[in-house]
N, C-alpha and C positions, 0 to 999 in steps of 0.2 A: 923828311919823308912826309908826303901828303897825307892828310887825314881823310877818312871816309866821310861822305856826305851824310847829312841827317836824313832820316827816313820818316814817313808818315806814321802817326799813332795807329795801332792795329784795331782800335775800337771802331765798330761800324759807324760810318758817317763822319768821323773825325779826321780832319786833314792836318792837324798841328804837326809840326816837325819835331822829332825827338832825336837825341844822339844815336848814332849807329849802335846796335846791340840792345837798346832799350825798347821795350815793346809798346808801352803806353805813356801818354802824357800824364802830368801830375793830377789832372782832373779825373782821368779815367782809371788810373792805377788802383785806387781802392775798390773799384767795381770788379776787378779781375784778380783779386788776391787769391780767390778759390781756384783759379786756373792752374796755378803752379804748385799746389800742395800734392804730396804723395797720396796714394790711395789710403794708406793707413792714417794719414793726417786728416783725410776727408771722412774717416769713420769706418772704412772698409777693412778693418783689422780682423783678428781671430774671432772676436765676438760676432762680427757680421758674417764671417764665413760659416760659423756654426748655425746661426739663425737662417741663413740663406739655404744651407743644406737641408735643414728641417722643413723649411717652406717648400722647397722643390720636391721633397718626398711626398708631401701632402697635396701638391699641385703640379703633377708631372707633365701636363700638357700646356702648350702655348695658348693663352687666353684669346689672342687675336685670331690665330689660325682656327681655333675651335669655334669661334663665332662665324667663321666662313665655312664650317663643316669639314675642316681638315684636321687630322690628328698628327701633330708634330710635337716632338719632345721639347719641353722647356729647358733652357740652360741658364737663363738669366732672371734674377729677381729685379724687377723694374719698380721705381718709385713713380706712381701714376702722376702725382704732382711733384715736380722736382723739388727736392728739399733745400737746395742752395745753402747748406750748412746748418739748417734748422734741425737741431737734434731731436726735438719732439716729433716733427714730421718724418724724420729719417727712420725712427723706430716704430712709427704707427703702422701696424700690420694691415690696417684697412686701406693704407696708401700703397700697398705692394701688389704686384701682379706678376705671374710667371709668364715669361715670353721666350721664344726662340731667339737666337742671336740676330737673325735677319729682321724680325719684327722690331726687336729692341733698337738695332742700328737705324732702322727706318724712322721709328718714333723719335729717337734722339735728334736726328738730323732735321726733322720737319717740325715737331712740336716743342721740343725742349731746347732747341739750339740757342735762342737768344733770351736773355733774362729780361723780364718785364720791368721797366723802370717807372717809378712813380715820382711825381713832383712833390716837394715838401709842402706841408700845409701852408695856405696863405699865398702861394705863388700861382699865378695864372698860367694856364696851359698855352694860351695864345701869346706869342712873343712879338 
């Protein structure tokens, strides 16, 4: 029986071929470990649900809509700076904002979508 062809790595800009069913090449796999974790593994368990409920009670309106003069109920607690697994940043309430689902989805797709990568010290940015 014929095997399926290899597919490109799913990391933006990477064209390396990987076996069918594998998402990332060996170089990019560590960068996307967080993509496959469950919500509770990412920290959104019962403790987060309680903190989220308390925060939304004290911040009932969407911060972005309110800045535009609209009064829309907030349903999501957003991390202003994406925590990317950093527990200290995850629980920093100064990094939280109440948003409606529409504003949260828009922010996530435009501002938070791609992780900012940094070069290791001593390595030149120009290749």
